[in-house]
C-alpha positions as CSV (number, residue, x, y, z in Angstrom):
1,X,126.7,34.4,87.9
2,X,128.1,37.6,89.3
3,X,129.1,40.6,87.9
4,X,132.8,39.7,87.7
5,X,132.1,36.5,85.8
6,X,129.8,38.5,83.5
7,X,132.6,40.9,82.7
8,X,135.0,38.3,81.9
9,X,132.8,36.5,79.6
10,X,131.8,40.0,77.9
11,X,135.5,40.7,77.6
12,X,136.1,37.5,75.4
13,X,132.9,38.3,73.5
14,X,134.0,41.7,72.7
15,X,137.7,40.4,71.6
16,X,136.1,38.7,68.6
17,X,136.9,39.7,65.2
18,X,133.4,38.6,64.2
19,X,131.7,42.1,64.7
20,X,128.4,41.6,63.1
21,X,127.5,38.5,65.1
22,X,128.9,39.9,68.3
23,X,126.6,43.1,67.8
24,X,123.7,41.1,66.9
25,X,124.2,38.9,70.1
26,X,124.7,42.0,72.2
27,X,121.7,43.6,70.8
28,X,119.6,40.9,71.6
29,X,120.9,40.7,75.0
30,X,119.9,44.3,75.7
31,X,116.5,43.6,74.0
32,X,115.9,40.6,76.2
33,X,117.1,42.6,79.4
34,X,114.7,45.7,78.8
35,X,111.8,43.3,78.0
36,X,112.5,41.6,81.7
37,X,112.6,44.9,83.3
38,X,109.3,45.8,81.4
39,X,107.9,42.5,82.7
40,X,108.6,43.4,86.2
41,X,106.8,46.7,86.3
42,X,103.9,45.4,84.3
43,X,100.6,44.7,85.8
44,X,99.3,41.2,85.5
45,X,97.3,42.0,82.2
46,X,100.6,43.5,80.7
47,X,102.6,40.5,81.8
48,X,100.3,38.2,79.8
49,X,100.9,40.3,76.8
50,X,104.5,40.5,77.5
51,X,105.0,36.8,78.2
52,X,105.3,35.7,74.6
53,X,107.4,38.4,73.3
54,X,109.7,37.9,76.4
55,X,109.9,34.2,75.2
56,X,110.8,35.0,71.8
57,X,113.5,37.5,72.8
58,X,114.8,34.7,75.1
59,X,115.0,32.3,72.2
60,X,116.5,34.8,70.1
61,X,119.2,35.6,72.5
62,X,120.2,31.9,72.8
63,X,120.2,31.5,69.3
64,X,122.5,34.4,68.7
65,X,124.5,33.3,71.5
66,X,124.9,29.8,70.2
67,X,125.7,31.3,66.3
68,X,128.4,33.5,67.8
69,X,130.2,30.8,70.0
70,X,129.9,28.2,66.8
71,X,131.2,31.0,64.5
72,X,134.1,32.2,67.1
73,X,135.3,28.5,67.2
74,X,135.2,27.9,63.5
75,X,137.3,31.1,63.2
76,X,139.7,29.5,65.7
77,X,138.9,32.3,68.4
78,X,138.2,31.7,72.3
79,X,134.8,30.0,72.5
80,X,135.3,28.9,75.8
81,X,132.9,31.4,77.3
82,X,130.0,29.5,75.7
83,X,130.6,26.2,78.0
84,X,131.3,28.7,80.8
85,X,128.1,30.4,80.5
86,X,126.2,26.9,80.2
87,X,122.8,26.0,78.9
88,X,120.5,27.3,81.9
89,X,118.0,29.4,80.4
90,X,117.9,31.5,83.5
91,X,121.5,31.9,83.7
92,X,121.7,33.1,79.9
93,X,118.9,35.5,80.7
94,X,120.7,36.5,83.8
95,X,124.0,37.2,81.7
96,X,121.9,39.6,79.2
97,X,121.0,41.4,82.1
98,X,124.4,42.0,83.1
99,X,125.7,42.8,79.4
100,X,122.8,45.5,79.6
101,X,124.2,47.0,82.6
102,X,127.9,46.8,81.7
103,X,127.2,48.5,78.4
104,X,125.0,51.2,80.1
105,X,127.8,51.7,82.2
106,X,130.8,51.9,79.8
107,X,128.9,54.4,77.6
108,X,128.2,57.4,80.3
């Protein structure tokens, strides 16, 4: 995934009328991305402690992603982004990092 593709997918998500689910998904993406960065800077002992939290955050991210896409489909909205994103955990995690970066830049 590159920045442009992440922006395109995020644009579809932001266009959803399902604001509650969209915000929940975006918040879980930002939370996961922050934990990923915290893990990067952590020493070995801290990483061991962060591993379970990072895994839980990743699971929540994927669950919220799936819930949003499912409800967008039911509401007749464009859910093509979910298939485009795919099911690879690493790719979904990378997308969360792009979301974090894009939102951070948008609010400056």
